[in-house]
C-alpha positions in Angstrom: 124.8 147.8 100.4 125.5 148.6 104.1 128.5 146.3 104.6 130.0 147.3 101.3 129.8 151.0 101.9 132.6 153.0 103.4 133.2 152.1 107.0 135.9 153.0 109.5 136.8 151.7 112.9 135.2 153.8 115.6 137.9 154.5 118.2 135.3 156.2 120.3 133.3 153.0 120.5 136.4 150.8 121.1 137.4 153.1 124.0 133.9 153.1 125.4 133.5 149.3 125.4 137.0 148.6 126.7 136.4 151.1 129.5 133.0 149.6 130.5 134.4 146.1 130.5 137.5 147.2 132.4 135.4 148.9 135.1 133.2 145.7 135.3 136.4 143.7 136.1 136.5 145.7 139.4 133.3 144.0 140.5 134.9 141.4 142.8 136.6 144.2 144.8 133.2 145.9 145.4 131.0 142.9 145.9 128.1 142.8 148.4 124.8 141.0 148.0 122.8 144.2 147.9 124.9 145.3 144.9 124.5 142.0 143.2 120.8 142.0 143.8 120.6 145.5 142.4 122.4 144.4 139.2 119.9 141.5 138.7 117.0 143.9 139.2 118.4 146.5 136.8 119.1 143.8 134.3 115.4 142.9 134.3 114.1 146.5 134.5 116.4 148.1 131.9 117.1 145.0 129.8 113.8 143.2 129.8 111.4 146.1 130.2 113.6 148.8 128.5 115.0 146.9 125.5 113.0 143.7 125.0 109.5 145.0 125.8 109.9 148.6 124.8 112.6 149.1 122.2 111.9 145.8 120.5 108.3 144.6 120.7 106.7 148.0 121.3 108.7 150.5 119.3 110.4 148.5 116.6 107.5 146.2 115.7 104.4 147.8 117.2 103.3 144.4 118.6 100.9 146.1 121.0 99.8 149.6 122.0 100.2 151.5 125.3 99.3 155.0 126.3 101.8 157.6 125.0 102.9 158.6 128.5 103.8 155.0 129.3 105.5 154.5 126.0 107.8 157.4 126.7 108.5 156.2 130.2 109.5 152.8 128.9 111.6 154.4 126.1 113.5 156.4 128.8 114.2 153.2 130.6 115.4 151.6 127.4 117.8 154.6 126.8 119.5 153.9 130.1 121.1 150.8 128.5 123.4 152.9 126.3 122.5 150.9 123.2 121.6 154.0 121.3 118.5 156.1 121.5 115.1 154.7 120.4 115.3 156.1 116.9 118.7 154.6 116.3 117.9 151.3 117.9 114.6 150.8 116.1 116.0 151.9 112.7 118.9 149.5 112.9 116.6 146.6 114.0 114.1 147.3 111.3 116.9 147.2 108.8 118.0 143.9 110.2 114.5 142.4 109.6 114.3 144.0 106.1 117.5 142.3 105.0 118.2 139.4 107.5 121.6 137.7 107.1 122.5 139.6 104.0 125.0 142.4 103.2 122.4 144.9 104.1 122.0 143.5 107.6 124.1 145.5 110.1 125.0 142.4 112.1 124.7 139.7 109.5 125.6 136.2 110.8 127.1 135.5 107.3 130.2 137.4 108.4 130.8 135.1 111.3 129.9 134.7 115.0 132.0 137.5 116.4 130.9 140.0 113.8 127.2 139.4 114.5 127.9 139.3 118.3 129.8 142.6 118.8 132.3 143.5 116.2 129.7 145.4 114.2 129.3 147.9 117.0 132.9 148.9 116.7 132.5 150.4 113.2 131.1 153.6 111.9 129.1 153.1 108.7 129.0 156.2 106.4 125.6 155.2 105.1 123.8 154.5 108.4 125.3 156.1 111.5 124.2 159.7 110.7 120.8 160.6 112.1 119.6 161.9 108.7 120.4 158.4 107.2 119.1 156.0 109.9 115.9 158.0 110.6 114.6 156.8 107.3 114.0 153.4 108.9 112.1 154.9 111.9 110.2 158.0 110.6 107.5 157.5 113.1 109.9 157.9 116.0 112.0 160.6 114.3 109.0 162.9 114.3 108.8 162.8 118.1 111.1 165.4 119.8 111.3 163.3 122.9 112.8 160.4 121.1 115.2 162.6 119.2 116.3 164.0 122.5 117.0 160.5 123.8 118.9 159.7 120.7 121.2 162.7 121.3 121.7 162.5 125.0 121.2 158.8 126.1 124.8 158.5 127.3 124.5 161.5 129.7 121.6 159.8 131.4 124.1 157.6 133.2 125.3 160.6 135.2 122.1 161.1 137.2 121.7 157.3 137.5 125.2 157.0 138.8 124.7 159.8 141.4 121.5 158.1 142.6 123.2 154.7 142.9 126.2 156.2 144.7 123.8 158.0 147.2 122.0 154.7 147.8 125.0 152.3 148.1 128.3 153.9 147.3 130.8 152.5 144.8 129.5 148.9 145.0 126.1 150.1 143.6 127.8 152.2 140.9 130.2 149.4 139.8 127.5 146.7 139.8 124.5 148.8 138.9 126.1 150.5 135.9 129.2 148.7 134.6 128.4 145.1 135.4 124.8 145.6 134.4 125.9 147.2 131.1 128.2 144.3 130.3 125.6 141.7 131.1 122.8 143.4 129.2 125.1 144.0 126.2 126.2 140.4 125.8 122.8 138.9 126.5 121.3 141.2 123.9 124.1 140.5 121.4 123.6 136.7 121.8 120.3 137.2 120.0 122.2 138.6 117.0 124.9 135.9 117.2 124.1 132.6 119.0 120.5 132.3 117.8 121.7 132.6 114.2 124.1 129.6 114.6 122.6 127.1 117.0 119.1 125.8 117.9 116.0 124.5 116.3 113.5 126.0 113.9 109.7 125.9 114.1 109.3 127.8 110.9 111.0 127.7 107.5 112.1 131.3 107.3 114.6 132.6 104.7 117.2 133.6 107.2 119.3 131.7 109.7 117.3 132.6 112.9 116.9 129.7 115.4 115.3 129.1 118.7 117.8 128.7 121.5 116.6 128.0 125.1 119.5 129.5 127.0 119.4 132.7 125.1 115.7 132.9 125.9 116.4 132.5 129.6 119.0 135.3 129.5 116.8 137.7 127.5 113.3 137.1 128.9 112.0 135.3 125.8 114.0 136.8 123.0 115.9 133.6 122.3 112.9 132.1 120.4 114.3 133.9 117.5 113.0 131.7 114.6 109.5 132.2 116.0 110.1 135.9 116.0 111.5 136.1 112.5 108.5 134.1 111.2 106.2 136.8 112.5 108.1 139.9 113.7 105.1 141.9 114.6 103.7 139.3 117.0 103.7 140.3 120.7 104.5 136.7 121.7 107.8 134.9 120.8 107.6 131.7 122.9 104.9 129.5 121.4 105.4 125.9 122.5 104.8 124.8 126.1 108.5 124.9 126.9 109.2 128.2 125.2 108.8 130.5 128.2 108.4 134.1 127.4 108.4 136.4 130.5 108.3 139.5 128.4 105.0 138.4 126.9 103.7 137.6 130.4 104.5 141.2 131.3 102.6 142.4 128.3 99.6 140.3 129.3 99.9 141.9 132.8 99.8 145.4 131.3 96.7 144.3 129.3 95.0 143.1 132.5 95.8 146.5 134.1 94.2 148.3 131.1 97.6 149.6 130.0 98.2 147.5 126.8 95.9 146.7 123.9 95.9 145.5 120.3 98.2 142.6 120.9 99.2 141.1 117.6 98.9 137.3 117.5 101.3 134.7 116.3 100.4 131.6 114.3 101.3 128.3 116.0 103.9 126.1 114.3 102.6 122.9 112.6 105.9 121.0 113.3 109.4 121.5 114.7 112.1 121.3 112.0 115.3 119.5 112.6 118.1 121.2 114.6 120.6 123.2 112.5 118.8 122.6 109.2 
């Protein structure tokens, strides 16, 4: 089992996240409204389009289909978030769905809020973190040389991005466009692993602790309707009831209208809403 296998603290990961958060603390000294607006735009483009739409709904669950060229463009955008390359991200997420909230779940909420939020990223797991191990959960992506390339070099993509941002707006664009954006995208993504497994309501009686939590949905463009998602992970739509807004699904519908998305997988509607925190 993953959490009972040999694991060691990753000092490389600890240094990286301390460095990124430390650089983000410089934001007040480099503030301007253009840099703030850039951060909001990149949070949407790289977080919503790159992670939520591409890494999650398109690659991990194959909730819809897009042309291969567009899939690769979206995957490149996702890799700019430094959450791992597409093979790694998809493999770990598929493992989560295969064993939700158990010892085989990399960020099982059974180990507590902080473990499921971010502590799990600070460890190296002997059984999982090697490419030859985790590719077993994403063999479809591991066969594609482009995705393997992104898996190996995703961190280095920040260099050309940083140079472009510096040329456009100097250090304010670099601090807000890279470091503040990374911190915000990290924690909003991690809230799906943590907060939505502790608080919220349930539309479906799933075997895990996933819940629907409105404020996480707002921060993640629809990912906070987590109980809905766990009830039917392959569905393109997560927000089902009238108040469950799902901007990522709206974007998928736009791509469909443009002829760039097809084969959207449907989701069954809930018959009732279960009590909060059942």
